[in-house]
C-alpha positions as CSV (number, residue, x, y, z in Angstrom):
1,M,166.6,12.5,169.6
2,T,166.5,10.3,172.7
3,P,163.6,8.0,173.3
4,A,162.8,9.9,176.6
5,L,162.5,13.2,174.7
6,R,160.5,11.6,171.9
7,Q,157.9,10.4,174.5
8,L,157.3,14.1,175.5
9,L,156.4,15.2,172.0
10,P,152.7,15.4,171.3
11,T,151.2,12.9,168.9
12,T,148.8,15.4,167.6
13,W,149.0,19.2,167.2
14,D,145.4,20.0,167.9
15,A,146.3,22.7,170.4
16,P,143.8,25.4,171.3
17,Q,144.3,28.5,169.3
18,P,145.1,31.7,171.2
19,D,143.1,34.9,171.0
20,P,144.2,36.4,167.7
21,S,145.1,39.7,169.5
22,W,147.0,38.0,172.3
23,Y,150.1,40.0,171.6
24,K,148.2,43.2,172.4
25,N,147.3,42.1,175.9
26,P,148.7,44.8,178.3
27,A,149.4,42.1,180.9
28,L,152.0,40.6,178.5
29,K,153.8,43.8,177.7
30,D,156.7,43.3,180.1
31,S,157.1,39.6,179.1
32,L,157.1,40.4,175.4
33,E,159.6,43.2,175.9
34,A,161.9,40.8,177.8
35,C,161.6,38.2,175.0
36,R,162.4,40.9,172.4
37,E,165.5,42.0,174.4
38,I,166.7,38.4,174.8
39,T,166.4,37.9,171.0
40,R,168.0,41.2,170.2
41,H,170.9,40.5,172.5
42,H,171.6,36.8,171.7
43,A,170.3,36.5,168.1
44,T,171.1,39.7,166.3
45,S,170.7,38.4,162.8
46,F,167.5,36.6,163.7
47,Y,166.2,39.8,165.4
48,F,166.9,42.1,162.4
49,S,165.6,39.5,159.9
50,S,162.3,39.4,161.8
51,F,161.5,43.1,161.0
52,P,159.4,42.3,157.9
53,L,157.1,40.0,160.0
54,S,153.8,41.2,161.4
55,R,153.8,42.3,165.0
56,E,152.0,39.1,166.0
57,K,154.6,36.9,164.3
58,K,157.5,38.8,165.7
59,C,156.1,38.6,169.2
60,A,155.6,34.8,168.8
61,A,159.1,34.3,167.3
62,Y,160.7,36.3,170.1
63,A,158.8,34.3,172.7
64,V,159.8,30.9,171.2
65,Y,163.4,32.1,170.9
66,A,163.5,33.2,174.6
67,F,162.2,29.9,175.8
68,C,164.6,27.9,173.5
69,R,167.4,30.1,174.7
70,W,166.5,29.3,178.4
71,V,166.5,25.6,177.6
72,D,169.8,25.8,175.8
73,D,171.4,27.9,178.6
74,R,170.1,25.4,181.2
75,I,171.7,22.5,179.4
76,D,175.0,24.4,178.7
77,E,175.3,25.5,182.3
78,A,174.4,22.2,183.9
79,P,177.2,20.3,185.7
80,D,175.9,17.1,184.0
81,P,173.6,17.8,181.1
82,A,172.7,14.1,180.8
83,K,171.0,14.3,184.2
84,I,168.5,17.0,183.1
85,D,165.1,15.5,183.1
86,P,163.3,16.4,179.9
87,R,160.0,16.4,181.9
88,S,161.2,19.4,183.9
89,V,161.6,21.4,180.6
90,S,158.2,20.2,179.5
91,G,156.8,21.1,182.9
92,E,158.2,24.6,182.7
93,L,156.6,25.0,179.3
94,D,153.3,24.0,180.8
95,K,153.7,26.6,183.6
96,L,154.6,29.2,181.0
97,L,151.6,28.5,178.9
98,S,149.3,28.6,182.0
99,G,150.8,31.8,183.3
100,E,152.4,30.2,186.4
101,S,156.0,30.4,185.4
102,A,158.6,32.3,187.3
103,L,160.9,32.6,184.3
104,P,162.1,36.2,183.7
105,F,160.3,36.5,180.4
106,A,157.1,34.9,181.7
């Protein structure tokens, strides 16, 4: 891990806890479906192995996978991956969590 990336990691994990029924929010239906489809298409084994999980955990896993996939694709498709600023990835995550992201699964 690069020192620049290490600086972006939180020093504590005291993040606010989401509403326990967040995954049932009708406003998130399209986003969660997009995350599920991204996972189903790109991570078939992961997708099928998630079936025993609760709906809440599946939704969370699909959302994490979709974001990680976006980051991975962004790096793989960059003309010079070394020039990608880790703060832009962190900034997009902040936008995602605040509901301001324009990502297709946001």
